[in-house]
PASEVO-301840 format. One record per residue (C-alpha): z, x, y; residue number from 1. Coordinates in Angstrom, 2 decimals. Example, Ala and Ser with C-alpha at 12.3 -4.5 7.8 and 13.67 -1.06 7.14 Angstrom:
+---------+---------+---------+-----+
!      c3 !      c1 !      c2 !   n !
+---------+---------+---------+-----+
!    7.80 !   12.30 !   -4.50 !   1 !
!    7.14 !   13.67 !   -1.06 !   2 !
+---------+---------+---------+-----+
end
This chain:
+---------+---------+---------+-----+
!      c3 !      c1 !      c2 !   n !
+---------+---------+---------+-----+
!   45.68 !  -43.56 !  134.97 !   1 !
!   44.19 !  -42.54 !  138.24 !   2 !
!   45.73 !  -39.49 !  139.94 !   3 !
!   45.14 !  -38.54 !  143.65 !   4 !
!   46.31 !  -35.62 !  145.40 !   5 !
!   46.53 !  -35.81 !  149.37 !   6 !
!   46.63 !  -32.53 !  150.99 !   7 !
!   44.13 !  -30.24 !  152.52 !   8 !
!   41.60 !  -32.33 !  150.71 !   9 !
!   41.64 !  -35.32 !  148.57 !  10 !
!   41.32 !  -34.76 !  144.86 !  11 !
!   41.36 !  -37.08 !  141.88 !  12 !
!   41.63 !  -37.15 !  138.21 !  13 !
!   41.01 !  -39.87 !  135.43 !  14 !
!   42.78 !  -40.09 !  132.21 !  15 !
!   40.99 !  -42.57 !  129.65 !  16 !
!   42.49 !  -43.17 !  126.44 !  17 !
!   44.75 !  -40.33 !  126.77 !  18 !
!   42.25 !  -37.68 !  127.72 !  19 !
!   41.00 !  -36.35 !  131.05 !  20 !
!   37.51 !  -37.84 !  131.91 !  21 !
!   35.09 !  -35.26 !  132.78 !  22 !
!   31.98 !  -37.28 !  132.76 !  23 !
!   28.58 !  -36.54 !  131.30 !  24 !
!   28.37 !  -33.11 !  133.02 !  25 !
!   31.97 !  -32.39 !  133.85 !  26 !
!   31.70 !  -33.56 !  137.51 !  27 !
!   33.35 !  -36.83 !  137.18 !  28 !
!   36.42 !  -37.60 !  139.14 !  29 !
!   35.41 !  -36.73 !  142.69 !  30 !
!   37.25 !  -39.74 !  144.18 !  31 !
!   37.90 !  -37.82 !  147.39 !  32 !
!   34.18 !  -37.89 !  148.12 !  33 !
!   34.04 !  -41.73 !  147.69 !  34 !
!   32.63 !  -43.13 !  151.09 !  35 !
!   34.42 !  -45.85 !  152.68 !  36 !
!   32.40 !  -45.84 !  156.07 !  37 !
!   28.81 !  -44.56 !  155.69 !  38 !
!   28.77 !  -44.34 !  159.52 !  39 !
!   31.98 !  -42.30 !  159.46 !  40 !
!   32.32 !  -38.79 !  160.45 !  41 !
!   30.43 !  -36.31 !  158.24 !  42 !
!   32.47 !  -34.77 !  155.38 !  43 !
!   32.28 !  -31.00 !  154.29 !  44 !
!   30.35 !  -32.40 !  151.26 !  45 !
!   27.59 !  -33.57 !  153.60 !  46 !
!   28.22 !  -37.43 !  153.11 !  47 !
!   29.67 !  -39.55 !  155.76 !  48 !
!   32.88 !  -41.53 !  155.73 !  49 !
!   34.45 !  -39.91 !  152.63 !  50 !
!   38.20 !  -40.85 !  152.32 !  51 !
!   38.82 !  -36.98 !  152.23 !  52 !
!   37.37 !  -36.82 !  155.78 !  53 !
!   39.32 !  -39.75 !  156.87 !  54 !
!   42.82 !  -39.55 !  155.29 !  55 !
!   43.35 !  -35.98 !  154.22 !  56 !
!   46.10 !  -33.82 !  155.82 !  57 !
!   43.49 !  -32.26 !  158.31 !  58 !
!   42.09 !  -35.82 !  159.04 !  59 !
!   45.48 !  -37.09 !  159.90 !  60 !
!   46.21 !  -34.17 !  162.29 !  61 !
!   42.87 !  -34.47 !  163.84 !  62 !
!   43.29 !  -38.29 !  164.60 !  63 !
!   46.55 !  -37.35 !  166.15 !  64 !
!   44.79 !  -34.72 !  168.44 !  65 !
!   42.23 !  -37.19 !  169.46 !  66 !
!   44.80 !  -39.81 !  170.44 !  67 !
!   46.81 !  -37.21 !  172.51 !  68 !
!   43.72 !  -35.92 !  174.08 !  69 !
!   42.74 !  -39.48 !  175.31 !  70 !
!   45.88 !  -39.30 !  177.44 !  71 !
!   47.78 !  -41.84 !  175.41 !  72 !
!   50.52 !  -39.56 !  174.19 !  73 !
!   51.96 !  -37.41 !  176.99 !  74 !
!   55.18 !  -39.16 !  176.18 !  75 !
!   54.74 !  -38.39 !  172.31 !  76 !
!   57.07 !  -36.11 !  170.40 !  77 !
!   53.73 !  -34.70 !  169.13 !  78 !
!   52.96 !  -33.44 !  172.58 !  79 !
!   56.33 !  -31.64 !  172.69 !  80 !
!   56.00 !  -30.15 !  169.28 !  81 !
!   52.50 !  -28.83 !  169.93 !  82 !
!   53.58 !  -27.41 !  173.40 !  83 !
!   50.72 !  -29.29 !  174.75 !  84 !
!   48.26 !  -27.16 !  172.47 !  85 !
!   46.63 !  -30.19 !  170.63 !  86 !
!   44.71 !  -28.24 !  168.16 !  87 !
!   48.03 !  -27.03 !  166.50 !  88 !
!   49.00 !  -30.72 !  165.85 !  89 !
!   49.05 !  -31.04 !  162.03 !  90 !
!   49.69 !  -33.84 !  159.34 !  91 !
!   53.18 !  -32.30 !  158.82 !  92 !
!   53.86 !  -32.61 !  162.62 !  93 !
!   52.78 !  -36.31 !  162.44 !  94 !
!   55.22 !  -36.76 !  159.71 !  95 !
!   58.10 !  -35.28 !  161.66 !  96 !
!   57.20 !  -37.16 !  164.69 !  97 !
!   57.14 !  -40.49 !  162.69 !  98 !
!   60.66 !  -39.75 !  161.07 !  99 !
!   61.84 !  -39.28 !  165.04 ! 100 !
!   60.45 !  -42.60 !  165.79 ! 101 !
!   57.23 !  -41.43 !  167.52 ! 102 !
!   54.86 !  -44.35 !  168.33 ! 103 !
!   51.76 !  -42.37 !  168.38 ! 104 !
!   52.70 !  -40.81 !  165.02 ! 105 !
!   53.29 !  -44.16 !  163.40 ! 106 !
!   49.90 !  -45.49 !  164.71 ! 107 !
!   48.30 !  -42.52 !  163.15 ! 108 !
!   50.10 !  -43.08 !  159.75 ! 109 !
!   49.27 !  -46.85 !  159.99 ! 110 !
!   45.56 !  -46.14 !  160.11 ! 111 !
!   45.77 !  -43.57 !  157.39 ! 112 !
!   47.58 !  -46.29 !  155.20 ! 113 !
!   44.86 !  -48.79 !  155.97 ! 114 !
!   42.23 !  -46.36 !  155.05 ! 115 !
!   43.77 !  -45.40 !  151.84 ! 116 !
!   44.39 !  -49.06 !  150.87 ! 117 !
!   40.71 !  -49.83 !  151.19 ! 118 !
!   39.93 !  -46.66 !  149.01 ! 119 !
!   42.54 !  -47.61 !  146.40 ! 120 !
!   41.33 !  -51.22 !  146.40 ! 121 !
!   37.90 !  -49.99 !  145.31 ! 122 !
!   39.38 !  -47.80 !  142.94 ! 123 !
!   41.22 !  -50.88 !  141.36 ! 124 !
!   38.21 !  -52.97 !  141.22 ! 125 !
!   36.13 !  -50.38 !  139.62 ! 126 !
!   38.69 !  -48.90 !  137.12 ! 127 !
!   41.61 !  -51.13 !  137.08 ! 128 !
!   43.90 !  -48.38 !  135.92 ! 129 !
!   47.44 !  -48.73 !  134.36 ! 130 !
!   48.84 !  -46.57 !  137.00 ! 131 !
!   48.09 !  -44.87 !  140.19 ! 132 !
!   49.86 !  -41.44 !  140.81 ! 133 !
!   49.83 !  -39.74 !  144.01 ! 134 !
!   50.72 !  -36.26 !  144.75 ! 135 !
!   50.16 !  -33.36 !  146.93 ! 136 !
!   51.59 !  -32.32 !  150.37 ! 137 !
!   50.63 !  -35.73 !  151.83 ! 138 !
!   52.36 !  -37.73 !  149.27 ! 139 !
!   55.88 !  -36.69 !  150.44 ! 140 !
!   55.05 !  -37.85 !  153.79 ! 141 !
!   53.41 !  -41.15 !  152.50 ! 142 !
!   55.99 !  -41.96 !  150.11 ! 143 !
!   58.12 !  -44.32 !  152.25 ! 144 !
!   54.87 !  -46.23 !  152.72 ! 145 !
!   54.10 !  -46.66 !  149.25 ! 146 !
!   55.35 !  -50.39 !  148.98 ! 147 !
!   53.23 !  -51.13 !  152.26 ! 148 !
!   50.00 !  -49.32 !  150.86 ! 149 !
!   50.45 !  -51.23 !  147.48 ! 150 !
!   50.62 !  -54.54 !  149.47 ! 151 !
!   47.43 !  -53.55 !  151.47 ! 152 !
!   45.72 !  -52.34 !  148.50 ! 153 !
!   46.12 !  -55.78 !  146.92 ! 154 !
!   44.48 !  -57.35 !  149.81 ! 155 !
!   41.69 !  -54.87 !  149.82 ! 156 !
!   40.41 !  -55.64 !  146.36 ! 157 !
!   39.28 !  -58.78 !  144.28 ! 158 !
!   41.64 !  -58.06 !  141.39 ! 159 !
!   44.02 !  -60.85 !  141.48 ! 160 !
!   46.67 !  -58.71 !  139.58 ! 161 !
!   46.40 !  -55.39 !  141.73 ! 162 !
!   50.28 !  -55.72 !  142.65 ! 163 !
!   50.99 !  -55.20 !  138.69 ! 164 !
!   49.45 !  -51.73 !  139.07 ! 165 !
!   52.30 !  -49.25 !  139.78 ! 166 !
!   51.93 !  -46.75 !  142.61 ! 167 !
!   54.06 !  -43.93 !  141.79 ! 168 !
!   54.70 !  -40.45 !  143.40 ! 169 !
!   53.77 !  -37.47 !  141.23 ! 170 !
!   56.61 !  -35.86 !  139.46 ! 171 !
!   55.94 !  -32.40 !  140.74 ! 172 !
!   54.94 !  -33.69 !  144.42 ! 173 !
!   53.17 !  -31.00 !  146.48 ! 174 !
!   53.43 !  -28.64 !  143.42 ! 175 !
!   51.58 !  -30.88 !  140.95 ! 176 !
!   48.32 !  -28.87 !  141.13 ! 177 !
!   50.37 !  -25.66 !  140.30 ! 178 !
!   52.18 !  -27.43 !  137.46 ! 179 !
!   48.99 !  -28.70 !  136.17 ! 180 !
!   47.28 !  -25.38 !  136.23 ! 181 !
!   50.40 !  -23.81 !  134.56 ! 182 !
!   50.44 !  -26.62 !  131.96 ! 183 !
!   46.76 !  -25.81 !  130.98 ! 184 !
!   47.80 !  -22.06 !  130.32 ! 185 !
!   50.94 !  -22.75 !  128.48 ! 186 !
!   51.08 !  -22.51 !  124.72 ! 187 !
!   50.38 !  -26.06 !  123.31 ! 188 !
!   53.87 !  -26.06 !  121.72 ! 189 !
!   55.45 !  -25.86 !  125.08 ! 190 !
!   57.13 !  -29.32 !  126.31 ! 191 !
!   57.06 !  -29.73 !  130.04 ! 192 !
!   59.89 !  -31.95 !  131.45 ! 193 !
+---------+---------+---------+-----+
end
């Protein structure tokens, strides 16, 4: 299983043979810091073009801010939502604007979908997981686009059976990290539903 949380950053986890995969030193699973564009913007980790710096919540908000700043969005719902204060535009606002039919918000989300599809295509080519699960705050906004992400992902990898790999939302959505942390602290006899 490959798990990705999309929110303030992009975090990932791998389950191999029923166990969390830690790697040789415990540092495995840093999928959010896989670069998909070595000429891209510098990430907080120091690398360039990490998926986190391109498709996390703050990256979505920043891309919308840049589009608004170049003058193409004065008629955008985002302009109205932000009161003209572009630095306040967030991924949540982009999601709400898209739901209201805003063209600029849809353009930002389409770009995000393309970026995530390239990244997930690489994940499939490398790991070919049984399932891909996406959680975090960004997952709720992106859930309506899962079929499109899955289709584009299949075109972004060489695995001819990529469409057979389910792309599913995390059961706990934005609270997946909290639920996972609580599960680690719970007695082993406790069953989580």
